[in-house]
C-alpha positions as CSV (number, residue, x, y, z in Angstrom):
1,M,-27.4,3.8,-1.4
2,P,-25.1,1.2,0.0
3,L,-26.5,-1.5,2.3
4,T,-26.5,-0.8,6.0
5,P,-24.9,-3.3,8.5
6,Q,-28.4,-4.3,9.5
7,Q,-29.3,-5.1,5.8
8,L,-26.0,-7.1,5.4
9,A,-26.9,-9.2,8.4
10,D,-29.9,-10.4,6.4
11,P,-32.2,-12.3,8.9
12,K,-33.1,-14.9,6.2
13,V,-29.4,-15.7,5.6
14,V,-28.4,-15.7,9.3
15,G,-31.4,-17.7,10.2
16,A,-30.7,-20.3,7.4
17,V,-27.1,-20.9,8.5
18,T,-27.9,-20.9,12.2
19,R,-29.3,-24.4,11.8
20,L,-26.1,-25.6,10.1
21,E,-22.5,-26.3,11.0
22,F,-19.3,-25.7,9.3
23,H,-16.8,-28.5,9.4
24,A,-13.2,-28.0,8.4
25,R,-12.3,-30.9,6.0
26,E,-8.5,-30.8,6.6
27,V,-6.1,-30.8,9.5
28,V,-6.0,-27.2,10.7
29,E,-2.9,-26.2,12.7
30,G,-2.5,-29.6,14.3
31,Y,-6.1,-30.4,15.2
32,I,-8.2,-33.0,13.6
33,S,-10.9,-31.6,11.3
34,G,-14.3,-31.1,12.9
35,L,-13.1,-30.6,16.5
36,H,-13.6,-26.9,16.3
37,K,-17.3,-27.3,17.3
38,S,-16.4,-28.8,20.6
39,P,-16.8,-26.9,23.9
40,Y,-13.1,-26.0,23.9
41,H,-12.5,-27.0,27.5
42,G,-8.7,-26.8,28.2
43,F,-7.9,-24.6,25.2
44,S,-5.8,-21.5,25.8
45,V,-7.2,-18.0,25.8
46,E,-5.8,-14.7,24.6
47,F,-6.7,-11.2,25.5
48,A,-9.0,-9.6,22.9
49,Q,-10.1,-6.1,24.1
50,H,-11.3,-4.0,26.9
51,R,-14.9,-2.8,27.3
52,E,-16.5,-0.6,29.9
53,Y,-17.8,-2.4,33.0
54,T,-21.5,-2.9,33.3
55,P,-23.5,-4.3,36.3
56,G,-23.5,-8.1,36.2
57,D,-20.0,-8.5,34.8
58,E,-17.7,-10.7,36.8
59,I,-15.4,-8.5,39.1
60,R,-12.4,-10.8,38.5
61,Y,-12.2,-9.6,34.9
62,I,-11.9,-5.9,35.9
63,D,-8.5,-4.5,34.8
64,W,-7.4,-2.7,38.0
65,K,-4.4,-1.1,36.4
66,V,-6.6,0.6,33.8
67,A,-9.0,1.6,36.6
68,A,-6.2,3.2,38.6
69,R,-5.2,5.3,35.7
70,S,-8.6,6.3,34.4
71,D,-10.9,6.1,37.5
72,R,-13.2,4.1,35.3
73,Y,-13.8,0.3,35.3
74,Y,-13.1,-1.8,32.3
75,V,-13.3,-5.5,32.0
76,K,-11.0,-7.7,29.9
77,E,-12.6,-9.7,27.1
78,F,-10.8,-12.9,26.1
79,E,-11.0,-14.9,22.9
80,E,-10.7,-18.7,23.1
81,E,-8.1,-20.1,20.8
82,T,-10.0,-22.3,18.4
83,N,-9.3,-24.9,15.8
84,L,-10.3,-22.6,13.0
85,K,-9.3,-19.1,11.9
86,A,-11.1,-18.0,8.8
87,H,-10.1,-15.2,6.5
88,L,-12.9,-13.9,4.3
89,L,-11.6,-12.0,1.2
90,V,-14.1,-9.7,-0.5
91,D,-13.3,-8.2,-3.9
92,T,-14.5,-4.6,-4.0
93,S,-13.3,-3.7,-7.5
94,E,-15.6,-1.8,-9.9
95,S,-16.7,-4.9,-11.7
96,M,-18.3,-6.1,-8.5
97,R,-20.5,-3.0,-8.5
98,Y,-22.4,-4.3,-11.5
99,K,-26.2,-4.8,-11.1
100,G,-28.3,-6.1,-14.0
101,R,-31.8,-5.1,-14.8
102,R,-34.4,-6.0,-12.2
103,R,-31.7,-7.2,-9.8
104,E,-32.0,-6.4,-6.1
105,F,-28.2,-6.4,-5.4
106,T,-24.9,-5.6,-7.0
107,K,-22.4,-8.4,-7.0
108,L,-20.5,-6.7,-4.2
109,E,-23.7,-6.4,-2.0
110,Y,-24.5,-10.0,-2.7
111,A,-20.9,-11.1,-1.8
112,S,-21.1,-9.0,1.4
113,I,-24.3,-10.6,2.5
114,L,-22.8,-14.1,1.9
115,A,-19.7,-13.0,3.8
116,A,-21.8,-11.7,6.7
117,G,-23.8,-14.9,6.9
118,L,-20.8,-17.1,6.9
119,S,-18.9,-15.0,9.5
120,S,-22.1,-15.1,11.7
121,L,-22.1,-18.9,11.6
122,L,-18.3,-19.2,12.3
123,I,-18.5,-16.9,15.3
124,Q,-21.7,-18.7,16.5
125,Q,-19.5,-21.9,16.5
126,R,-16.9,-19.9,18.5
127,D,-14.5,-20.0,15.5
128,A,-12.7,-16.9,14.5
129,A,-13.6,-14.8,11.4
130,G,-11.5,-12.1,9.8
131,L,-12.1,-9.9,6.8
132,V,-9.9,-8.6,3.9
133,L,-11.3,-6.0,1.5
134,F,-9.3,-5.7,-1.7
135,N,-9.3,-4.2,-5.2
136,D,-6.0,-3.0,-6.6
137,G,-4.4,-4.3,-3.4
138,V,-5.4,-4.9,0.2
139,Q,-7.6,-2.0,1.4
140,K,-8.5,-3.3,4.8
141,N,-7.4,-6.3,6.8
142,I,-9.3,-7.2,10.0
143,P,-7.7,-10.1,11.9
144,P,-9.9,-13.1,12.9
145,R,-11.6,-13.0,16.2
146,A,-14.5,-14.9,17.7
147,T,-16.4,-12.3,19.7
148,G,-19.9,-10.9,19.2
149,T,-18.6,-7.3,19.0
150,H,-16.2,-8.4,16.3
151,F,-19.1,-9.4,14.1
152,T,-20.4,-5.8,14.3
153,L,-17.0,-4.6,13.2
154,L,-17.0,-6.9,10.2
155,L,-20.5,-5.6,9.2
156,E,-19.4,-2.0,9.4
157,A,-16.4,-2.6,7.3
158,L,-18.5,-4.4,4.6
159,A,-21.0,-1.6,4.6
160,T,-18.4,1.1,4.1
161,A,-16.2,-0.7,1.5
162,E,-14.9,1.5,-1.2
163,S,-14.2,0.5,-4.8
164,K,-11.4,1.1,-7.2
165,P,-11.3,0.4,-10.9
166,K,-8.9,-2.5,-11.0
167,S,-8.9,-5.8,-9.1
168,A,-5.4,-7.2,-8.6
169,L,-6.3,-10.8,-7.7
170,A,-3.0,-12.6,-8.0
171,P,-0.8,-10.1,-6.1
172,T,-3.4,-9.8,-3.4
173,F,-3.6,-13.6,-3.0
174,H,0.2,-13.9,-2.8
175,E,0.4,-11.1,-0.3
176,I,-2.2,-12.6,2.0
177,A,-0.8,-16.1,1.7
178,E,2.5,-14.9,3.0
179,Q,0.9,-13.0,5.9
180,V,-1.4,-15.8,7.1
181,R,1.0,-18.2,8.8
182,R,-1.5,-20.4,10.8
183,K,-3.2,-23.0,8.7
184,G,-6.9,-22.2,8.4
185,L,-9.7,-21.3,6.1
186,I,-9.6,-18.9,3.2
187,V,-12.9,-17.9,1.7
188,I,-12.9,-15.6,-1.4
189,F,-15.9,-13.7,-2.7
190,S,-15.1,-12.4,-6.2
191,D,-16.2,-12.7,-9.9
192,L,-12.6,-13.8,-10.4
193,F,-12.3,-11.9,-13.7
194,G,-8.7,-11.7,-14.6
195,D,-5.9,-13.7,-16.1
196,L,-6.7,-17.3,-15.4
197,E,-3.1,-18.4,-14.9
198,D,-2.5,-15.6,-12.4
199,V,-5.7,-16.4,-10.5
200,V,-5.0,-20.1,-10.2
201,G,-1.4,-19.3,-9.2
202,G,-2.7,-17.2,-6.3
203,L,-5.1,-19.9,-5.2
204,R,-2.4,-22.5,-5.4
205,H,-0.2,-20.4,-3.1
206,F,-2.9,-20.6,-0.4
207,R,-3.1,-24.4,-0.8
208,H,0.7,-24.6,-0.7
209,R,0.6,-22.9,2.7
210,G,-1.8,-25.6,3.9
211,H,-5.1,-23.6,3.9
212,E,-8.5,-24.9,3.0
213,V,-9.8,-22.6,0.2
214,I,-13.4,-21.9,-0.8
215,V,-14.2,-19.5,-3.7
216,F,-17.6,-18.0,-4.2
217,Q,-17.6,-16.8,-7.8
218,I,-20.3,-14.1,-7.8
219,L,-21.9,-13.5,-11.2
220,D,-24.9,-11.6,-12.6
221,E,-27.3,-13.3,-14.9
222,D,-26.4,-10.7,-17.6
223,E,-22.8,-12.0,-17.6
224,I,-24.0,-15.6,-18.0
225,N,-26.7,-15.1,-20.6
226,F,-25.8,-11.8,-22.3
227,P,-29.4,-10.9,-22.9
228,F,-28.8,-7.6,-24.8
229,N,-30.4,-7.0,-28.2
230,D,-30.4,-3.3,-29.0
231,L,-27.4,-1.1,-29.7
232,T,-25.7,-0.9,-26.3
233,K,-23.0,1.1,-24.7
234,F,-20.8,-1.1,-22.5
235,E,-18.9,0.9,-19.8
236,G,-15.5,-0.4,-18.9
237,L,-15.6,-0.9,-15.1
238,E,-11.9,-1.7,-14.6
239,L,-10.0,0.9,-16.7
240,E,-11.4,-0.6,-19.9
241,P,-12.8,1.9,-22.6
242,E,-16.5,2.3,-23.4
243,L,-17.8,0.3,-26.3
244,L,-20.9,1.0,-28.4
245,V,-21.8,-2.2,-30.2
246,D,-24.6,-4.3,-31.6
247,P,-24.6,-7.1,-29.0
248,R,-26.1,-9.5,-31.4
249,G,-22.9,-9.4,-33.4
250,I,-20.7,-10.4,-30.5
251,R,-23.0,-12.6,-28.4
252,E,-21.8,-15.9,-29.7
253,E,-18.1,-15.0,-29.3
254,Y,-18.7,-13.5,-25.8
255,L,-20.6,-16.6,-24.6
256,Q,-18.0,-18.9,-26.0
257,A,-15.2,-17.0,-24.2
258,F,-17.1,-16.7,-21.0
259,N,-18.1,-20.3,-20.8
260,S,-14.6,-21.4,-21.7
261,F,-13.2,-19.3,-18.9
262,C,-15.6,-20.7,-16.3
263,T,-15.1,-24.3,-17.4
264,E,-11.3,-24.1,-17.3
265,L,-11.5,-22.3,-13.9
266,E,-13.6,-25.1,-12.5
267,R,-11.3,-27.7,-13.8
268,R,-8.2,-26.0,-12.4
269,C,-9.8,-25.5,-9.0
270,R,-10.8,-29.1,-8.9
271,E,-7.1,-30.1,-9.6
272,I,-5.8,-28.2,-6.6
273,R,-8.7,-29.1,-4.4
274,V,-10.3,-25.7,-4.1
275,D,-14.0,-25.5,-3.7
276,L,-15.5,-23.3,-6.4
277,V,-19.1,-22.2,-5.7
278,R,-20.7,-20.4,-8.6
279,T,-23.4,-18.1,-7.4
280,V,-25.8,-15.8,-9.3
281,T,-27.2,-12.6,-7.7
282,S,-30.7,-13.5,-8.8
283,D,-30.7,-16.5,-6.5
284,P,-31.6,-15.9,-2.8
285,A,-28.4,-15.5,-0.8
286,A,-29.8,-17.7,2.0
287,D,-30.4,-20.6,-0.5
288,A,-26.9,-20.2,-2.0
289,L,-25.1,-20.4,1.3
290,S,-27.2,-23.0,3.0
291,K,-27.1,-25.3,-0.1
292,Y,-23.3,-25.2,-0.1
293,L,-22.9,-25.8,3.6
294,S,-25.4,-28.6,3.5
295,G,-23.5,-30.2,0.6
296,R,-20.2,-30.2,2.5
297,R,-21.5,-32.7,4.9
298,G,-21.1,-35.7,2.6
299,K,-17.8,-34.6,1.1
300,K,-14.3,-35.3,2.4
């Protein structure tokens, strides 16, 4: 059973990040980093949506034109234009559905909990959070907003995310980089399994457009330690064939290739100033997110 929106908004995670702040490290669309947690006096506002009038709402926000057409009262909700617009990219490919033995969450569920926690913090700061779900391409793109009702929309999208076999990382990154014109924050939740050159090329495109980029690489302990001993059938999750092998015969080669990939990925991300946060689904999500956010404070 997939996680519900209520489960994705894990109180432990939301509670842990509520005590923290997110500071943009770089200049974001003309404003100095860190200003986005100010009260925003004097910033412009833009119309976000209508909602039905309830007693206690200010009368000045009633849309009288809509009332004249429908005989019902609706109020206008506005979104303050903030320093920071964040786009959270969640990989929903089949490899993210993996869940090792005695694990509580799949990699996708874990990624979704992290994304929910971070979006909760951003909206709490009155920054705007958006969501992109992707696998073999962009499946859903919800533009950033900073309203409480928008957080509910993000949770519902995460809870109903559908998977497809293949994850097209590089084309997706290039597509989104061209669409997001305002400099902001790109946060990616993925195992990043794919051609290394293509992945880094996509990340570099975001940096070229002036975005700050954070990547949460979501891994299962099985992928890190390869703890299999008996004859095992490995199912191909992304259009790869099934393999029935003795894992003891391939463990050393697998671990060497896996560690080499992770080491090179880390080096390449460091070169282009992309934050790479390696997370394991066996670690509490609240700890993983709060540890990273706390560690940002002393970095420039």
